[in-house]
C-alpha positions in Angstrom: -87.0 9.6 -49.0 -86.3 8.2 -45.6 -84.5 11.0 -43.8 -85.5 12.4 -40.4 -88.7 14.5 -40.1 -87.0 17.0 -37.8 -83.5 18.0 -36.6 -82.1 16.7 -33.3 -81.4 20.0 -31.5 -84.8 21.6 -31.3 -87.1 19.7 -33.6 -87.4 22.8 -35.9 -83.8 23.5 -36.9 -81.5 22.3 -39.6 -79.3 19.3 -40.3 -77.2 18.0 -43.2 -78.3 14.9 -45.2 -77.8 12.9 -48.4 -80.8 13.1 -50.7 -81.1 9.9 -52.7 -82.9 10.4 -56.0 -82.9 8.4 -59.2 -79.3 8.1 -60.4 -77.9 8.9 -56.9 -77.6 5.3 -55.8 -74.3 4.0 -54.5 -72.9 7.5 -54.4 -70.2 8.8 -52.0 -70.9 12.1 -50.2 -68.1 13.7 -48.1 -68.1 16.5 -45.5 -64.5 17.4 -44.7 -63.0 19.7 -42.0 -60.2 22.3 -42.6 -56.7 21.6 -41.3 -56.2 21.9 -37.6 -53.5 21.1 -35.0 -54.1 19.1 -31.8 -52.1 19.3 -28.6 -53.5 16.0 -27.3 -56.2 13.4 -28.1 -59.6 14.9 -28.8 -63.3 13.8 -29.1 -65.5 14.2 -32.2 -69.2 13.9 -31.1 -72.3 13.9 -33.4 -75.8 12.6 -33.9 -76.7 10.5 -37.0 -79.9 9.2 -38.6 -79.8 6.1 -40.8 -83.3 4.8 -41.6 -84.3 2.9 -44.6 -84.3 -0.6 -46.1 -81.7 0.4 -48.8 -79.4 2.2 -46.3 -75.7 2.3 -47.2 -72.7 3.1 -44.9 -71.7 6.1 -42.9 -68.1 6.3 -41.7 -65.7 8.8 -40.1 -62.1 9.1 -41.2 -59.1 10.9 -39.7 -56.0 12.1 -41.5 -52.4 12.6 -40.2 -49.3 13.6 -42.1 -47.6 10.2 -41.7 -50.3 7.5 -42.3 -52.9 9.5 -44.4 -56.6 8.7 -44.0 -57.8 5.9 -41.7 -61.3 4.9 -40.7 -62.2 5.4 -37.0 -65.9 4.7 -36.9 -68.6 3.3 -39.3 -72.2 2.1 -39.4 -73.9 0.1 -42.2 -77.6 -0.6 -42.9 -80.9 0.5 -41.3 -80.3 1.9 -37.7 -83.9 2.8 -37.0 -86.0 5.9 -37.4 -84.4 8.0 -34.6 -81.4 10.1 -34.0 -78.4 8.2 -32.4 -75.4 9.7 -30.8 -71.7 8.8 -31.4 -68.3 9.8 -30.1 -65.0 9.2 -31.8 -61.6 9.6 -30.3 -59.2 11.5 -32.5 -55.4 10.8 -32.0 -53.3 13.9 -31.2 -51.6 13.4 -34.6 -54.9 14.1 -36.5 -54.9 17.1 -38.8 -58.2 16.6 -40.6 -61.5 14.6 -40.2 -64.3 13.9 -42.7 -67.7 12.2 -42.8 -68.3 9.8 -45.7 -71.9 8.8 -46.6 -72.1 6.0 -49.2 -75.7 5.7 -50.3 -77.3 2.3 -50.9 -78.8 0.7 -53.9 -82.3 2.3 -53.6 -84.0 5.6 -52.7 -84.6 4.4 -49.1 -81.1 5.3 -48.0 -81.2 9.0 -46.9 -78.8 9.6 -44.0 -78.3 12.7 -41.9 -75.9 14.4 -39.4 -76.6 17.0 -36.7 -75.0 18.6 -33.6 -71.4 17.9 -34.7 -69.0 19.1 -31.9 -65.3 18.8 -31.2 -63.5 19.0 -27.9 -60.0 18.3 -26.5 -59.4 16.4 -23.3 -58.4 18.5 -20.3 -55.4 16.8 -18.8 -55.7 15.9 -15.1 -54.2 18.2 -12.6 -50.9 16.9 -11.2 -51.2 15.6 -7.6 -50.2 18.2 -4.9 -46.7 18.1 -3.8 -46.1 16.6 -0.3 -45.2 19.2 2.3 -41.5 19.9 2.4 -39.6 18.7 5.4 -37.5 21.1 7.4 -33.8 20.9 6.6 -31.8 18.6 8.8 -29.5 20.4 11.2 -25.9 19.7 10.4 -23.9 17.9 13.0 -21.9 20.2 15.3 -18.5 20.8 13.8 -15.4 19.4 15.5 -12.7 21.7 16.6 -10.6 22.9 13.6 -7.7 20.7 12.8 -4.2 22.1 12.8 -2.6 22.7 9.4 0.0 20.0 10.0 -2.5 17.1 9.6 -1.7 14.7 6.8 -4.7 13.2 4.9 -5.0 9.4 4.5 -7.4 8.2 1.8 -6.9 4.5 2.4 -6.1 2.0 5.1 -2.6 1.5 3.6 -1.8 5.2 3.8 -3.0 5.4 7.4 -0.8 2.4 8.3 2.3 3.7 6.5 2.0 7.2 8.0 1.9 5.8 11.6 4.4 3.0 11.2 7.0 5.1 9.3 6.7 8.1 11.5 9.8 9.2 13.4 8.3 12.4 14.8 4.9 13.4 16.0 2.3 12.8 13.3 -1.4 13.9 12.9 -3.5 12.0 10.4 -6.8 13.2 9.0 -9.4 10.7 7.7 -12.2 12.0 5.4 -15.8 12.1 6.7 -17.7 9.0 6.0 -14.6 6.9 5.4 -14.6 3.3 6.5 -11.2 1.7 7.0 -11.0 -2.1 7.5 -7.8 -3.0 9.4 -6.6 -6.5 8.6 -4.0 -6.4 11.3 -3.0 -4.1 14.2 -1.1 -0.9 13.4 2.2 -0.7 15.2 3.6 2.4 16.6 7.3 2.0 17.8 8.7 5.5 18.1 8.7 7.9 21.0 6.1 10.1 19.3 2.6 11.4 19.6 0.1 10.0 17.1 -3.2 11.8 16.5 -5.9 10.3 14.2 -9.0 12.6 13.6 -11.9 13.2 11.3 -14.6 15.9 10.9 -18.3 16.2 10.0 -20.0 12.8 10.2 -16.6 11.3 11.2 -14.8 8.2 10.0 -14.9 4.6 11.1 -12.0 2.3 12.0 -13.1 -1.4 11.6 -10.8 -3.8 13.5 -12.8 -6.8 12.0 -13.3 -8.3 15.5 -9.7 -7.8 16.6 -9.2 -7.1 20.2 -6.8 -4.2 19.6 -6.6 -1.9 16.6 -3.3 -0.3 17.6 -0.4 -2.2 19.0 1.5 0.4 21.1 4.8 -1.2 21.9 6.0 1.6 24.2 3.0 2.8 26.2 4.9 4.4 29.1 6.3 7.8 28.1 7.2 6.5 24.6 4.2 6.6 22.1 0.8 8.2 22.8 -2.3 7.9 20.7 -5.2 10.5 20.4 -8.4 9.8 18.5 -10.9 12.5 17.5 -14.2 12.2 15.6 -13.8 8.5 15.0 -16.0 5.4 15.5 -14.3 2.2 16.5 -16.0 -1.1 15.7 
């Protein structure tokens, strides 16, 4: 025959091969693995020897439960009188592999396998986490508001609470609120008006008006106190 004169590993060991004798032409030989389960893609590595003018085909197939058997690698014809290496990627869905050796039309088609190995990829290590930043210090709290404050969730509520007041009124605006005032807010009663917020504070946006609050009675009639607010 035309098989190798020695194994690949040491030169004096063993290997598997197809022995082509009379009547063994164009014959399929199979070497099949048992069932296995992969967690990720893997590599099937091996050395093969295909020397001879009548050489047939060597191919590797993989099986999974959904698509069945599929060919992943193949060689046909004379590959020279030496051991050659090959590596085949097995998808993570693979459950079996097998080598198929189809001999040629004459006796010069012995093919051999040696040093078959199987390995799974090692996933790369995740990048190190960036150093954590120290927590931001919270803004200093404002003095506690008295329980008689009335919350205003919108510009309309703020306007109505002040314009309709007939007694002292304290209005609380939620932190982070941004009220756009389309016109000045009038205060016409002899009362004290307090508008306040807490935490990061609230913003009163006069939209480029010269005055946010029109105090009709400034002298001893209506007074305004602002706390924790930003005026723009």
